[in-house]
N, C-alpha and C positions, 0 to 999 in steps of 0.2 A: 680412536673412539667410535662408538658406534653411531650410526646417524639416528636422527630421531624420529619418531613416527607420528605422522599426521594423518589422521582418521578423516576422510571426507565422507559425511554421512549422507548427504544430499547429492544429486547429479550436478555438476558444474562444467564449464568449458573445458575440452581437451587441453586447450594452451594453458589453463591453469595447472592441471594435474602435471603437465611437463614441467611447468616452473616450479612446482614444489619437489618434484623428483629431482631437481639439482642439487638439492640440499638434504632431502629428508626421503625416508621410505614412507610410501603413500598407501593407506589403505582406503579402499572403497566402500560403497554401501552394501555390497555382498559379504562383508565382514560384519560380524553383530557388534552393535554398540549398545551399552558401554564396553570398553576395551582398556588395552594397557597402552593406549596412546599417549604421546606426550602433548599432543594439540589435536583438537577437533574442529572441522569447519561444517557450520549447519545453515541451512537456508530456511526451512520450515520445521525440521526436527526440535523436539523439546529437550533441553538440558537442564532438567530439576536437580533438586538436591540428592534424589536417588541415583540419577546418572551420575553426578559428579562424585558422590560417595564411592560408586562402583568403579571409577576411573582413579588407580592408585598412583598413576605416574603423571597425571594431568597437569599441565603448567599453562595452557592459553586455551582459550575458546574463541573463535573467530566466527562472527555472524556474516554470511554472504548477503549483505543487505544492511540496513538501519536499525529497524525495530528490535528491541532485547527484550519484549515482554514473554518470550519463551525460554529465557534464561534466568535461572535462579541467581541474580546478582549476589544477594546476600551469602548464600551458599558458596560461591564462588570467592568472595572476599574472604570469607572465614578460613579458605584454603590458601589464600594469597593467589589465586588464580588470575592472570591477567584476561580480560575480556575486551575483545576488538570489535569493531563494525566499520562500515562503510558508508556512512550518511552523504546522499548526495550524489553517489556514483551510478546509480540507477534513475536519478530524477528525470533525465530527458526520455526515457522510455515510459515511465508511468506517466508522465504528463502527456506524452502522446496517446496513451490509452484512454486518459481522462477527456480529451479532445475528441477521441473516436466515439467513446460513449454518447458525448453530448450531441454531436453531429447525428448519431443513429437515433437518439431519442427526439429531438427536435424536428427531425425529417421523417420519423416512424417508420425507418428502413426496414426493421423486423418485419412489423405486421404488414407492410405494403409488400414485402418479399413472399411472405406466406400467403398472401392475397393472389398475387400473381401465379406463384406456383401452382396454387389449387387451381387456378382458372376462373377465379372470383375478381370483377372489377373493384379495385379499392375505391371505397367511398371518396365523396369530395372532402371530408374531414380529414380522410387519412392523406390525401394527396397534398394538402394544404399544410405546410410546415412554416418554420420559423427562420430567419437568418440569426447566426449568432449576433451579429450587431445591433439587433434590435431587442436583445434581451439584456437586462442588467444581471452581469454574472456576479456572483457572491464566492469569495473563497475562505474556508474556514481553516485557517493553518497556514502561515507565509513561510514554510521552510523552503528548501531547495525544490521540493515538488511543486508546493504552491506558487512559488516564484516562475517555475517553469511553465506551468499551467497558464498564468497570467500574462507571461511575454508572448505566448503562442495567441492567447485571445486577443491582446492588445496589436500586437505586431502583425499577425495574420488574418484576424477577422475584424479588426476595428471595433471591437466589442468594449463597452463601459465596464470596468472592472473594479469591486471594492472587496475588502478583505477584514477580517478579524482576528487579531494574533496579538494577545496581550503580552506576549514574551518578546515581540519586536520594540525596540525603543523608536522613539519619534523620529531621531536622528539616522537610523538605519533603515525607515520607511520608504519603500519606493515611490518617487514622485508621482509615477504614472497610475499609482492605484490608490483610490479613496478609501480612508481608514473609518471602519464602523468603531464605535466605542464600546459596543456590547454585541454578544452572540444572538440576541433579542433583537436587535436593530439589524442586523445582517440578515436574518431569516424574514423579517418584515418587509425588507426592500429589495430583496432578491428575485429574479426570475428562474435562475439557474443557480443550484448551489454546488460548489465542488468542496468535497470533504478531504482536507490534507493533513489534518490535526494529527499528533502521536496519541497513543493510547495509554492514558495517564488517569489517575484517580479523579482529578478534574475533568475529564473529557468521557469518561466511562458512561455510556448511555445518556450523552448531552443532548441527542437528537431524539429524546423521547416523545411520547403522544403529545404533551402540550408544547413542545419546541416545534414540532412538524406543524400543529395547527396554527402556528404564528406565521407559517410560509405563505405567500401569495397563493390563492386558488389557481389551479392551472400550471403551477412551477413545476421544476424538474429537479433531481438529485442525482449527483453522481459521486459515489464513495470509492476512491483508491486508496484508502488510508490503512484503517482497521476496522473490522467488524464490530468490535464492542462498543464503538461509538455511536452506533446508530440503533435503536430499538428496532428489530426487525419485524415483531406483530405489529407494533404501531405504524411502521412504515407500509406494510402489507395493507393495513386497514385503510391508510390514507390514499394508497393507490386505488384500492377498490371502492372507495367512496368517490373518486374523482378529484379529491382535493390536490393530490400530486398527481400531475398528467403522466408523469414517466419517472422510472428510476433505474439506476444500474449500480451494481457492485463488482467489485474484483475480490471484495474481502468478506468474512462471515465471521460472527461469533464463535460457530464451531465450523472447522475446515476438516475435510470437505463438507458443504452443507448437505443436510439430509433432503430427501425429496419431499418430507413433511414439513418442511419449512414454508410458512404461509407465503413467502414470496415468491415460491415456485409455481403458485397458481394464478400469479397476477401476468396477464398478457403484456401489460406495459413494463414489464421489470426484465433487464437484461442482465445476464450474469456470466462472469468469467472465473475460473478456479485461480485466483491469486496468480496471474500471469502477467501482471504489469511490469515487472523487472525481466521478463524471460523472452528478451530479444537477443540476437546473437551479440550486438555492440554492447549491451547491458551485462550480458553474461562474462564477457571478456572484462569489460573495465571493472566490474565489482570483484569478480573472481581474481584478477591479478592485483586489485588493491588490498584484498584480505590475504592473499598468498604472501604479498610482500612483506605484510605487518607480522604475519605467523613466523615468517623465515627470522625476520628481524629480532623478533622477541625470542625466538629458540636460539639464537646466537648469544643472547645475554647469559651470563653465568646463573647456573641454578641455585637459587638460594633458599629452596623451600625444605 
């Protein structure tokens, strides 16, 4: 029998390609997609209804990561195509980035660096930052990444942490994290907000202008979840007014973000291009997890 074809649309770790090649023919990003593949692995690429329709042999879609918002699940279900993902496999790497963002914001590392490089002495306000331990941290979304961020804040920095996540039962709630009964309460009582919620109809634009106005004056915001959760125009206005002292995002509603995005004009805003899970360790863990699932699914009899 011929070997199945796995189309790896986005770059993955070389070890992952080698693993796939033990049981399948592997096509990489230089081969146009849609294609005649049996399975496809994507990181950021879209797999919509049109792409699914144009792949006549497609049996399995593997997401190199957790979020499935770029995959048309309804169209996949209609074709009995298996959709796989790897929630939690890159949690440690994304949590690390969230903490890095937080430290950069509360110590104004970016603005101070620019001042030093320009030969301009930083102002007294720029040199005076905060300890994480003196800020009330709030986490919106207590999945694997949210819990990873909380563990780092508590165990590494002795910071007080509270969170809001209606999907976690009381019996599963971590004892070291205070529970907020509403997003509004979390916003009103946090000095630094970490966004780790999934992008769902209920969370789309959850952090709009009225929500941001509820945050404490001079507070900080870190978004390593999905761009559509935060109203970017409203966040830019809150930063420019000084209500939000600083913010950072690894994700945007449109990726890559346009230079016309109002956040790009904010000095107190830090941006990275969706690299939270792009560490060597995460690429290996996530890639191997999705590859093993893909190969297992392809071994199953084709009943389509």
